[in-house]
C-alpha positions in Angstrom: 134.8 132.5 107.3 134.6 136.2 107.8 137.0 136.6 104.8 135.3 133.9 102.7 133.8 134.7 99.4 130.6 133.5 97.9 131.8 130.1 96.5 133.5 129.3 99.8 130.6 130.2 102.0 128.1 128.0 100.0 130.9 125.2 99.8 130.8 125.6 103.7 127.2 125.6 104.4 126.9 122.6 101.8 129.6 120.7 103.7 128.8 121.3 107.1 125.2 122.2 107.2 124.4 120.3 110.1 126.9 122.4 112.2 125.3 125.3 113.4 127.9 127.5 114.0 129.0 127.0 110.3 125.5 127.8 109.2 125.3 131.0 111.5 128.5 132.0 110.0 128.2 131.5 107.1 124.8 133.2 106.6 126.3 135.8 108.1 128.9 136.1 105.8 126.9 135.8 102.9 123.9 138.4 104.0 127.1 140.8 104.3 127.9 139.9 100.7 124.9 140.2 99.3 124.0 143.4 100.9 126.2 144.7 97.5 123.3 144.5 94.4 126.3 143.9 92.7 127.1 140.4 94.0 123.8 139.0 93.8 123.0 137.1 90.5 126.8 135.8 91.4 125.9 134.7 94.7 122.1 133.3 93.3 123.8 131.4 90.3 126.4 129.9 92.8 123.5 128.2 94.8 123.4 130.6 97.6 119.3 130.2 97.9 119.6 126.2 98.2 122.1 126.1 100.6 120.1 129.2 103.3 117.4 127.1 103.1 119.0 123.8 103.9 120.9 125.7 106.6 117.7 127.1 107.8 115.9 123.4 107.4 118.7 121.9 109.4 118.5 124.6 112.3 114.5 125.8 112.7 115.0 125.9 116.4 118.4 128.5 116.2 117.3 131.6 116.0 120.9 133.0 114.9 120.5 131.0 111.9 117.2 131.9 111.0 117.9 135.3 111.6 120.9 135.5 109.2 119.5 132.7 106.7 116.2 135.3 106.3 118.7 138.2 106.1 121.1 136.7 103.2 117.8 135.4 101.3 116.4 139.0 101.6 119.4 140.8 100.3 120.2 137.8 97.5 116.7 138.5 96.1 117.0 142.2 95.9 116.5 144.2 92.9 113.9 145.8 90.8 115.5 145.1 87.5 115.3 142.0 85.4 117.8 139.6 87.3 116.4 140.5 90.7 113.0 139.8 89.9 113.8 136.8 88.8 116.0 135.8 91.9 112.6 135.9 93.8 110.9 133.2 91.6 
């Protein structure tokens, strides 16, 4: 998972959202990828936000999934340009 790109990490979340270690690893990877603002819009377009929310809903008691899910969402929604503000909606 560490070497996955956005599409692969989102696909892993969608396919294995019920597996906590996959959700944890994929959310962590997406948080890392989206720490760079130039990756955020592509991530949002790939369905990252929905996949992360689904993973967090599937693991409400798993602290690491919640922590990395929140971090990933925060990173995806970052930005003060028009695209960043739209992702917040």
